[in-house]
C-alpha positions in Angstrom: -0.1 0.0 0.2 1.5 3.5 -0.7 0.5 6.5 1.5 -2.2 9.2 1.2 0.2 11.6 -0.7 0.3 9.4 -3.8 -3.3 8.5 -3.7 -5.0 9.9 -7.0 -8.5 9.6 -5.3 -8.5 12.0 -2.4 -11.4 14.3 -2.1 -15.0 14.6 -2.5 -17.0 12.3 -5.0 -20.6 12.7 -5.9 -22.5 9.2 -5.9 -24.1 8.9 -9.2 -25.4 5.5 -9.7 -26.1 2.0 -7.9 -26.8 -1.0 -8.9 -29.6 -1.6 -6.3 -31.1 1.7 -6.0 -32.3 4.3 -8.1 -31.2 8.1 -7.8 -34.3 9.2 -5.7 -33.2 6.9 -3.2 -29.3 7.6 -3.4 -30.1 11.3 -2.7 -33.0 10.7 -0.4 -31.5 12.7 2.6 -29.0 15.0 0.5 -26.4 14.6 -2.2 -25.1 11.3 -2.0 -21.2 11.7 -1.5 -18.1 9.8 -0.6 -15.1 11.8 1.2 -11.8 10.4 1.1 -9.5 12.1 3.4 -5.6 12.2 3.8 -5.8 11.3 7.3 -6.7 7.8 7.1 -10.5 8.6 7.4 -13.1 9.4 5.2 -17.4 9.3 5.1 -19.9 8.4 3.1 -23.7 9.1 2.8 -26.5 8.1 0.7 -29.9 7.0 1.0 -30.4 7.0 5.0 -27.2 5.9 5.6 -24.3 7.9 7.1 -21.0 6.2 8.1 -17.1 6.8 8.8 -14.5 5.2 7.0 -10.8 4.0 8.1 -8.8 3.9 4.8 -6.0 1.9 3.2 -4.3 3.7 0.4 -3.2 2.5 -3.0 -2.2 4.7 -6.0 -5.6 4.7 -7.5 -7.7 2.4 -5.1 -8.7 2.6 -1.1 -9.9 -0.3 0.8 -11.9 0.4 3.8 -13.8 -0.8 6.9 -16.8 1.3 7.6 -19.5 1.6 10.3 -22.7 4.1 10.9 -26.2 4.2 10.9 -28.9 3.6 8.4 -32.6 4.2 9.1 -31.3 4.5 12.8 -30.0 0.8 12.8 -26.3 0.5 13.0 -24.4 -1.0 10.0 -20.9 -2.0 9.5 -19.0 -3.4 6.6 -16.2 -3.0 4.2 -15.3 -1.8 0.7 -12.9 -0.4 -1.8 -13.0 2.5 -4.3 -10.9 2.2 -7.5 -10.4 4.9 -10.1 -11.7 4.0 -13.7 -9.8 4.9 -16.9 -12.7 7.1 -17.7 -12.1 9.4 -14.4 -15.0 7.9 -12.6 -15.0 5.7 -9.1 -16.2 2.3 -8.8 -17.1 1.7 -5.3 -17.6 -1.8 -4.3 -19.4 -2.2 -0.9 -20.4 -4.9 1.4 -22.5 -4.9 4.5 -21.2 -7.4 7.4 -23.9 -10.4 6.9 -25.9 -8.5 4.5 -26.1 -6.6 1.1 -23.4 -6.0 -1.5 -24.0 -2.8 -3.9 -21.7 -1.5 -6.5 -21.8 2.4 -6.7 -20.4 4.7 -9.4 -19.0 8.3 -8.2 -17.7 11.8 -10.4 -15.4 14.0 -8.6 -17.5 17.1 -7.0 
C-alpha cells in the first residue's frame, strides 16, 4: 500500500449511480457523497445511511472498513473505491452479513 500523498482519489466524490437503488433513493437525505481524506479517514452518505471510513491507500484505489447508521440501525462493512480509466470511481460496498452494492461516483 502506498501512502495518502500518492493516492489519486483523495477528495470529495458525488455518488451518481448504484446497481441496487435509483437516484431518488441515493439522494434521499441529501446529495450522495464519498469523501476520501488524507488522514486515514473518510465519510460516505447516501439514502438514509451515514458512515465513517477507516482507509488503506493505494495509488488509484482505497480499501476501507466502515461503520455508521442506516434508518437508525447500526451498520458496518467493508469496501473499496477504485479509479476507472474514464475518471469515475467504482465503489464496491459490502454490508457485514447482508447486501453488496456497486456504486459509481464522479469528482464533485
